[in-house]
C-alpha positions as CSV (number, residue, x, y, z in Angstrom):
1,M,-10.5,-22.2,70.8
2,G,-12.8,-19.5,71.1
3,L,-12.5,-16.9,68.1
4,L,-9.5,-16.2,66.1
5,T,-7.2,-13.5,67.0
6,T,-4.9,-11.5,65.3
7,T,-2.7,-8.8,64.6
8,I,-3.3,-6.2,62.0
9,G,1.0,-5.3,61.1
10,A,3.8,-3.4,62.6
11,Y,5.3,-4.4,66.3
12,P,8.0,-2.6,68.1
13,K,11.3,-3.2,66.6
14,P,13.6,-4.7,68.6
15,D,16.2,-2.6,69.7
16,F,18.3,-5.1,68.3
17,V,17.9,-3.8,64.7
18,P,18.6,-0.4,64.3
19,V,17.2,0.3,61.5
20,P,14.8,4.2,61.6
21,D,11.4,3.5,62.4
22,W,8.6,6.4,62.4
23,F,7.4,5.0,66.0
24,R,10.7,5.8,67.7
25,A,11.1,8.9,65.6
26,K,10.5,11.9,68.7
27,A,7.1,12.9,66.9
28,G,6.1,9.2,66.5
29,P,4.4,8.3,63.0
30,D,3.6,11.9,62.3
31,T,7.5,12.6,61.5
32,A,8.4,15.5,59.5
33,D,10.5,13.1,57.2
34,P,9.7,9.3,57.7
35,T,12.0,8.1,55.6
36,D,15.5,10.0,57.5
37,G,18.4,7.6,57.3
38,Y,16.8,4.3,56.5
39,L,19.5,3.7,53.7
40,E,22.5,4.6,56.2
41,A,21.0,2.4,58.3
42,L,20.9,-0.4,56.4
43,A,24.3,0.2,54.5
44,A,26.1,0.6,57.9
45,M,24.5,-3.0,59.1
46,G,26.8,-4.4,56.8
47,D,27.2,-7.8,56.3
48,E,24.6,-9.0,60.0
49,A,21.6,-6.9,58.1
50,E,20.0,-10.6,57.6
51,A,20.8,-12.1,60.3
52,L,19.9,-9.6,62.5
53,F,16.5,-9.3,60.3
54,E,16.2,-13.1,60.4
55,R,16.2,-12.6,64.8
56,G,14.3,-9.8,64.4
57,V,11.0,-11.1,63.0
58,R,11.7,-14.5,64.7
59,Q,11.5,-12.7,67.8
60,V,8.2,-10.7,67.4
61,V,6.9,-13.7,65.7
62,E,8.0,-15.8,69.0
63,D,5.7,-12.8,71.0
64,Q,2.7,-13.1,69.0
65,V,1.8,-17.4,69.3
66,G,3.8,-17.1,73.1
67,A,0.6,-14.7,73.9
68,G,-1.9,-16.8,72.3
69,I,-2.2,-14.7,68.4
70,D,-3.5,-17.3,66.3
71,I,-2.3,-15.5,63.0
72,P,0.4,-13.0,63.9
73,T,2.2,-11.1,61.2
74,D,5.6,-10.5,60.6
75,G,5.3,-7.8,62.2
76,E,7.0,-5.2,60.0
77,I,10.6,-5.7,60.9
78,R,12.5,-4.5,58.2
79,R,10.3,-1.6,57.6
80,E,11.2,2.3,57.9
81,N,7.5,2.3,58.5
82,Y,4.3,0.6,56.7
83,I,3.8,2.4,53.2
84,H,7.6,3.8,52.4
85,Y,9.2,0.7,52.3
86,H,6.9,-0.8,49.7
87,C,7.7,2.7,47.3
88,R,11.3,1.9,47.9
89,H,10.8,-1.0,45.3
90,L,7.9,0.4,43.0
91,D,9.9,2.4,39.5
92,G,8.7,6.4,39.0
93,I,8.6,7.0,42.6
94,S,12.2,9.2,44.0
95,F,13.2,9.7,47.7
96,D,15.6,12.1,46.6
97,T,12.8,14.4,45.7
98,L,11.3,15.1,49.3
99,T,8.3,17.2,48.7
100,S,6.8,19.0,51.5
101,K,2.9,18.6,51.9
102,Q,-0.4,18.2,54.5
103,V,-0.6,15.2,54.9
104,R,-3.8,12.5,56.6
105,G,-6.7,15.4,55.8
106,G,-4.3,18.3,57.6
107,T,-3.1,16.5,60.6
108,Y,0.5,16.5,60.0
109,R,3.3,18.0,57.1
110,A,5.9,15.5,56.0
111,D,8.7,15.2,53.7
112,L,7.6,12.7,51.1
113,P,8.3,10.7,48.1
114,S,7.7,13.1,45.3
115,I,6.2,10.6,41.8
116,I,8.2,11.6,39.4
117,G,7.1,9.0,36.4
118,T,4.7,5.9,35.4
119,V,5.0,3.8,38.6
120,R,5.4,0.2,38.2
121,A,6.7,-2.8,40.4
122,R,10.0,-3.6,40.0
123,D,10.9,-5.9,42.8
124,R,9.4,-8.9,44.0
125,F,10.5,-8.3,47.4
126,L,7.5,-9.2,50.2
127,A,7.6,-13.3,49.6
128,A,10.8,-13.0,50.8
129,D,10.0,-11.0,54.0
130,W,6.8,-13.9,54.7
131,A,8.6,-16.7,53.9
132,M,11.7,-16.0,56.9
133,A,8.6,-15.3,59.2
134,Q,6.7,-18.2,58.0
135,A,9.5,-20.6,58.8
136,V,9.2,-19.5,63.3
137,T,5.5,-21.1,63.6
138,E,3.1,-23.3,61.5
139,R,0.2,-20.6,62.2
140,P,-0.6,-19.0,58.8
141,V,1.7,-15.6,58.8
142,K,-0.1,-12.2,57.7
143,I,1.9,-9.9,55.0
144,T,0.3,-7.0,54.9
145,L,0.5,-4.1,52.0
146,P,-0.2,-0.6,51.9
147,G,-3.3,0.1,49.7
148,P,-3.4,2.6,46.8
149,M,-5.2,5.4,48.5
150,T,-2.4,5.4,51.4
151,I,0.4,5.1,49.3
152,A,-0.7,8.4,47.2
153,D,-1.6,10.3,50.3
154,T,1.7,8.8,51.8
155,T,4.0,10.8,48.7
156,V,3.6,13.3,46.5
157,D,2.5,13.5,43.2
158,L,4.7,15.6,40.3
159,F,3.6,13.5,37.1
160,Y,0.2,12.1,36.6
161,N,-2.2,14.7,37.7
162,D,-4.7,12.7,37.5
163,H,-5.5,10.6,41.2
164,P,-7.6,8.0,39.6
165,R,-5.2,7.1,37.5
166,L,-2.5,7.4,40.2
167,C,-4.6,5.2,41.9
168,A,-5.2,3.0,39.2
169,D,-1.4,1.9,38.4
170,L,-0.2,1.9,42.2
171,A,-3.1,-0.7,42.7
172,A,-1.4,-3.0,39.1
173,A,2.0,-2.3,41.3
174,V,0.2,-3.8,44.3
175,N,-1.7,-6.8,42.5
176,V,2.4,-8.0,40.9
177,E,3.6,-8.3,44.3
178,V,0.0,-9.7,45.7
179,R,0.4,-12.2,43.2
180,A,3.7,-12.9,44.1
181,L,3.1,-13.3,47.6
182,A,0.3,-16.1,46.4
183,E,2.3,-17.9,44.2
184,A,5.2,-18.5,46.9
185,G,2.7,-19.2,49.6
186,C,1.6,-16.8,51.3
187,T,-2.3,-17.1,52.6
188,W,-3.1,-14.5,54.4
189,I,-2.7,-10.9,52.6
190,Q,-3.5,-7.2,53.8
191,I,-4.4,-4.3,52.2
192,D,-3.9,-1.2,54.3
193,E,-6.3,1.5,53.2
194,P,-6.8,4.0,56.4
195,V,-6.8,6.8,54.2
196,F,-10.9,5.3,53.6
197,A,-12.2,6.5,56.3
198,R,-10.4,9.9,55.8
199,K,-12.2,10.1,52.3
200,P,-15.2,7.9,51.9
201,D,-15.3,10.1,48.6
202,I,-13.1,9.1,47.2
203,A,-12.8,5.3,47.9
204,L,-17.0,4.9,47.5
205,S,-15.7,6.5,44.0
206,Y,-12.9,4.3,42.7
207,G,-10.8,3.5,45.4
208,I,-12.8,0.1,46.1
209,A,-13.0,-0.9,42.6
210,N,-8.6,-0.4,42.6
211,L,-8.3,-2.4,46.2
212,E,-10.0,-5.3,44.2
213,R,-7.0,-5.0,41.8
214,C,-4.6,-5.2,44.2
215,F,-7.1,-8.8,44.6
216,H,-6.6,-9.5,40.9
217,G,-5.4,-13.0,39.4
218,V,-4.8,-14.2,43.2
219,P,-6.2,-18.3,44.3
220,K,-8.9,-19.2,45.7
221,Q,-6.7,-20.1,49.4
222,V,-5.9,-16.5,49.2
223,I,-7.6,-15.3,52.5
224,R,-8.2,-11.4,51.1
225,T,-8.0,-9.2,53.9
226,M,-8.5,-4.9,54.1
227,H,-7.5,-2.8,57.3
228,M,-8.8,0.6,57.3
229,C,-8.9,2.4,60.9
230,C,-9.3,6.3,61.9
231,G,-5.6,6.7,62.4
232,Y,-3.9,6.6,65.5
233,P,-2.7,9.3,67.4
234,D,1.6,10.4,67.5
235,K,2.2,9.7,70.8
236,I,0.7,7.3,73.6
237,D,-2.4,8.5,75.2
238,R,-2.6,11.4,73.2
239,D,-6.5,12.6,73.8
240,D,-6.9,14.9,71.3
241,Y,-5.4,13.4,67.5
242,P,-8.2,14.2,65.1
243,K,-9.3,10.8,63.8
244,A,-11.0,10.3,60.8
245,D,-14.7,10.4,61.5
246,L,-16.1,6.6,62.9
247,D,-19.7,7.1,60.6
248,A,-17.0,6.6,57.2
249,Y,-17.1,3.1,58.6
250,T,-21.2,3.2,58.0
251,R,-21.2,4.6,54.4
252,L,-18.8,2.1,53.5
253,A,-19.6,-0.9,54.8
254,G,-22.1,-2.0,51.8
255,A,-19.5,-1.2,49.3
256,V,-16.7,-2.8,51.3
257,D,-19.5,-6.3,51.5
258,R,-19.9,-6.5,48.0
259,S,-16.6,-6.6,46.8
260,C,-14.2,-9.0,46.8
261,V,-12.7,-8.6,50.1
262,D,-13.1,-11.6,52.3
263,V,-12.1,-9.9,56.3
264,V,-12.6,-6.3,56.9
265,S,-10.3,-5.0,59.6
266,I,-11.6,-2.0,61.4
267,E,-11.3,-0.1,65.5
268,D,-13.5,-0.4,67.9
269,A,-11.4,0.5,71.0
270,H,-10.1,4.1,70.9
271,R,-13.7,4.8,69.6
272,Y,-16.8,2.5,70.3
273,N,-18.7,1.7,67.3
274,D,-22.1,1.6,67.3
275,L,-22.0,-2.2,66.7
276,S,-25.1,-2.2,64.6
277,L,-22.2,-1.5,62.3
278,L,-21.6,-5.2,62.0
279,D,-25.0,-6.3,60.9
280,L,-23.8,-4.1,57.4
281,F,-21.1,-6.6,56.9
282,A,-23.5,-9.6,55.5
283,N,-21.0,-11.9,54.1
284,T,-17.7,-10.5,54.8
285,K,-16.0,-11.9,58.2
286,V,-14.7,-8.6,60.4
287,I,-11.7,-7.9,62.5
288,L,-12.8,-6.1,65.1
289,G,-10.3,-3.7,67.0
290,V,-10.9,-4.6,71.1
291,V,-7.3,-2.7,72.7
292,A,-6.0,0.3,72.3
293,I,-2.8,1.1,70.1
294,A,-1.7,4.1,71.3
295,K,-3.5,4.1,75.8
296,S,-0.9,2.5,78.3
297,R,-4.1,1.6,80.2
298,V,-4.5,-2.4,79.8
299,E,-7.8,-3.4,78.8
300,P,-9.0,-6.7,81.7
301,V,-9.4,-9.6,80.8
302,E,-13.4,-9.9,81.3
303,E,-13.7,-5.9,78.9
304,I,-12.8,-7.2,76.4
305,K,-14.8,-10.6,76.0
306,A,-17.6,-9.0,77.0
307,R,-17.6,-6.4,74.2
308,L,-16.6,-9.4,72.0
309,E,-19.4,-11.3,73.2
310,A,-22.0,-7.6,72.3
311,A,-20.1,-8.0,68.8
312,L,-21.7,-11.7,68.4
313,D,-25.1,-9.8,68.6
314,H,-24.9,-8.6,65.4
315,I,-22.3,-11.4,63.4
316,D,-21.9,-15.2,63.7
317,P,-18.9,-16.1,66.2
318,E,-17.5,-17.4,62.4
319,R,-17.4,-14.2,61.2
320,L,-15.4,-12.0,63.8
321,I,-12.4,-12.1,64.8
322,A,-10.0,-10.6,67.4
323,A,-7.5,-8.1,67.4
324,P,-5.1,-5.1,68.0
325,D,-7.2,-1.6,66.7
326,C,-4.5,-1.4,64.6
327,G,-0.2,-2.1,64.4
328,L,1.7,-1.9,67.8
329,G,4.4,0.2,67.4
330,I,3.7,2.5,69.7
331,L,3.5,0.5,72.7
332,G,6.5,-0.8,73.2
333,R,7.6,-4.7,73.6
334,D,6.7,-4.6,77.0
335,L,2.9,-3.1,77.3
336,A,1.9,-4.4,73.9
337,L,2.1,-8.6,75.4
338,V,0.3,-7.5,77.9
339,K,-2.2,-6.6,76.0
340,L,-2.3,-9.1,73.5
341,R,-2.5,-11.8,76.4
342,N,-5.4,-10.3,77.5
343,L,-7.0,-9.8,74.3
344,C,-6.6,-14.0,73.6
345,T,-7.5,-14.9,76.5
346,A,-10.8,-13.0,76.2
347,A,-11.4,-14.3,72.7
348,H,-10.7,-17.7,73.6
349,A,-13.1,-18.2,76.6
350,I,-15.8,-17.1,73.9
């Protein structure tokens, strides 16, 4: 079988699922109002909503499995974006009160939901999303959740004025959902913390501790996974997007390796790492991004295979998993499928 393969989270939404998606916005993920129109779209779908979501989830899981992916995701088909979908199920976050804020280190400005009270988990919702996707395949479906630092960075705090306390409460709320997923039978659970790479000092101060809180109390069979990319462009083939400092991975690697995390996902396709970085993960498995998610160029199989073989000079094959850099939503279905097939052909040939 060669190396295992997975995807990270988002997959291009089928056209027949008519909910807003920040990948579909004119400005891409850097849209000025990332939550606009979501509830209205759900209302317009009416009684057809569940059938459309189920059809969409089936298509994206079958796409991934058909391409050869060993650990697919649900494609985040229900979500307008991977962060605010989760926020809609938390107390203390208002979508009626939108506040303008510079996001991701000032890369763009958006009108964001506001934190107006104590953040607590309210609904249990992701277990049903997982069950719908898991019914499509015998392969383990991975479910993704936004992490505390990333939620805090993509909302506006009008209540706490205490970032560590806010993130601690967010971690406790995320943990409720993680434990519900585990109880339902989901074994691959991933916390997405791209803001770690933007703000490594905060990540080292209390971000990784809160990441561990997210996984508190989960059974041993759960594979505790975290993803930290350096940020993706708002449009395909944009080369000047201000990504996070690639050296952040080196700063964070030791602390992540000492944490409870079993698997860490990092990007390598948009910008190559010095692969000696992998030596710093002595215990943790690594999901290595080896196809770019915002470039139209299709990486040839031999190129992907060569990069993975170079990585194996620094990490055992049992601890290396091949993947795209991040979510695939920008690419569109046709391009995503071509890239996934080449990824799987290369990884499974090793």
